[in-house]
N, C-alpha and C positions, 0 to 999 in steps of 0.2 A: 503495499499500501504505497503513495506516496502523497504528499500535500504540496499544491502549488502557495507557495508562501509569498507569492505579488502576483494581482492578476485584478483588471477590472472587469467584471463580471456585467458592468450594465451597459457598457460599450463594443460585446462580442455582437457577431453576427449571428443573430438566431434560424436561418434563412433552414439550414442542414436539418434544423431541430423541428422543423412545421413552427416555426416564429415562438415555440411556446419555450420559456426558460424553466419548468418541468420537467420536459423531456432532456435537455439539456443537463440537469444535475442528474439527472436516472442514467445518461448516458456516459457522464463521469464516474458515477459509481461503479457502472458495470466495466469502466476500465481500470477500476481499481486506484482512482481518486479519493481520498480518504476524505481529505479536506481542501478547500481553498479560501484564500483569505482575500478579502474583495476590497481594494482600497480606494482612499476617498482623493477626490483631485479638488474639491473647490464644495462649500456650503450652498451652493443653490443648487446641485443635482444631487447632493447628501442625501436630502428627505426620499428621492425617488430611487436611488440606490439601495436605501436601506431596506424600505418598501418590499422590494426585488427579491429582497435574499432574507427577509425576517422570518419565511416559515419556513428556513431549512436548519436546520441545531449544527450542519456542518461546514454552514458558510459563516465565519465571522466578518468581522470588519475595524478598519480603523476611520477616524476622523482627522481631518486637515485640509489644508490648501496648497497644492503643488507648487514649486519658485517660478515655474514660467506663467501658469495663471495671473493675468494682471488684471482683465478687466471684471472684478468681483471683491466680495465683502470679504475684506481682510479680520477676521476674527482675532478680539484680545483673547491674553490669558484666560480670562475668566468664563468666557463664552465656549473655549477647548473645552474647559475643565466641566463644566456642564452638559456639554454633550458628550464626553471621555467617561465621564460617570455610569453610562450604558453599560451592565453586562456584558454587550454581544459586540461592545466594543474593547481591543484587545490592545491594542498600540494605536499612535499617534502622527500623524501623515496621513499623506507622504508631505514630506518636507524637506529643505537641504535648498540648497546652491546650484543655480545654473547660468554659467557664463557662455553656455554657448548660443542660447537662442534669443539671450535680455542681452539687449546694451544700455550705457550711457550709467547713471549715476546708481548704483546696485544697493544702495542701503536701503531700501525698502526690503529687499530681498532680506539683506542679514537681520533685520528687524522680524518680522514674520518667522523668520528660522528660530531666533532668541525666544518669541513666543511659545510655539511649540514645543520645545525644548521645558520650559518655567513648567507648564501645562504637562507636563509629561512626569516632570519630577514631584511634583504635587501629584498626580495620579496614580504614581508609581506603574505606569507603563510604559514599553519599550516605543524608541520612535522608529519610525521606518524613513531611510534617509536616502535622499536622490542627491548624486553630485555629479557634475558634469563639467569640466575644465577648470575647475573648482576646489581644485584638493587642499588646497595651503590654506585657505580661507574657512574651509568646510571643518577643518581639524580643528583650525585654532576656536572658533565657534563652540564648535561640541566642549573643548578644554574649557575653555573662559565662560562658560554654565556649569561646568560639572556633569557632563551629560553622564557620565561613566556611572552616576548612581541608579540611574535606568538603565542605561546599557539598549542596544537595540540591532538593527539591522543597515548593513549599504547595500543596498536595493542593487540589482541590475549589474553589480558589479563591472567596469570598464577601465579604472587602474592600475597600476602595476602592483608587486610585492611590497616595496616602501610603504605604498599607502596601507596596504591592508596590515602590513605589521602595526602601524600609530591608530589604525581602528579598531585592534584586535587589545589595543593596549587599553581602550577606551572601552572595554567589555563591550564590543558590539560583534556582530555576526557577520560573513561576508554570502551574499545571494547570488549567485550565479545564476545566467538566463540564458535563451537561445546565444546571446552573443557568444560562449566560450566553443560553440561549435563551429563558430566561422573561421576561415585558413586563417587571417589575416589578424587572427586575436590572439598571437603569442604571448603577451605578458599577461592576461586573463588568465589563458591557461595555466601558465605558471603558477599565478596566483592560487588556482584550482589545484593544484598539483600541492602545496607545501600549506594551504591552509591546514589548522588543526581538526581532527575528524570530527571534533565536538562543537567546530565551531563554523559549520557552514550551511546552508540551506539551498535549495534550489527553485524555481521558479519561472515561471511562463512571463511575464509583465502583458500576458496577451488582454486589448488585439494587438499587440505591437509585438515586433522583432521574433517573429518565428524560427525556430533552431533549424538548421538542415535536418533533413531535404526539403524544408518549406521553404524557405527562407526566400521575403517579399512577399509571399500569400498573407493571408486573415491566422491571427494564430490564436489559439485555443487551450485551457489547463490540460485536455487530455497531451497534449504534445511534450508537456514538465518529462515523460516518460522518456525521449530523447533526448533532454539535457541531462539527466539521469546516467542514460545508459553513455555519454561522452566521458561525463564526471569518471566513471566505472573506468572506463577504457585510460585515464588520464591517471586514474589513482593507482589503475593495478589492481583493482577489486572486483567483487562482482554489481549488478545493476542493486539486486539484495540487500548486501548492503550499504549501498549507498543511501536504497528507499529509506531502510529503517535506521540510517544512522540521521539523516537529515531530518526524518522525521521526529525521531527522538530529542533531535536539537531544536525544531519548531517549540515544542509543547515544552522542555524548558527556558524557552525563553519566554513565549508567551502566558503560560502557566503555571509554571514551575518556579513563584518570583523567587522561592527561598533558596532556590535551585541554583540560580544565576550566577554567573562567574565575576 
């Protein structure tokens, strides 16, 4: 059984499932997908996302605002804490920094990131961190805000091993998406080989970034099997071992808070 630790289920194309979300969930279960963490990117779409997955106990959610979303409500720490108190909410984010898609004075991104970290600490819930071309500032803000107290995950990891080591030192897990299967992703593959067994997760980030052999096509949580298979090859182990270990890591991070590193 596998867990997709990061997906956007309100954004996937349900056409192959006759337009019914329940059909998709049943198909995922049949393909041994034990759970899927549905990630929030803004508060405008959050209520509809929550209602979509609310009937399914194996689909927890996060709450937060993505660093690339600009035309939206920017929540205060208090607003995030209020929403995050819901038992179905197991993490705060997707938050972080992205200098690839945003330009100019990005202090607003920094402040948004800091608000999410402060809310996560008040709730004692892990952070879901997105970082792109902002590795130094990401690590610096995590350090300055004491994010190690709650830890979290650097999702869809695209950086090098040096960045991974800094994140691991801050009690963060490293999550690998379909990018790890890409031929030109050597530094990501190196990190996937070196990360400690008790500190990695697997994800799809669906509907984006489908793994090989589906690269360039719509992505689905079912494809997390391809991520796990590639990880097994990199780490010279079995797919079963990757599935068991990554699922154990997910539960340790999000549910067994006393057991966090």
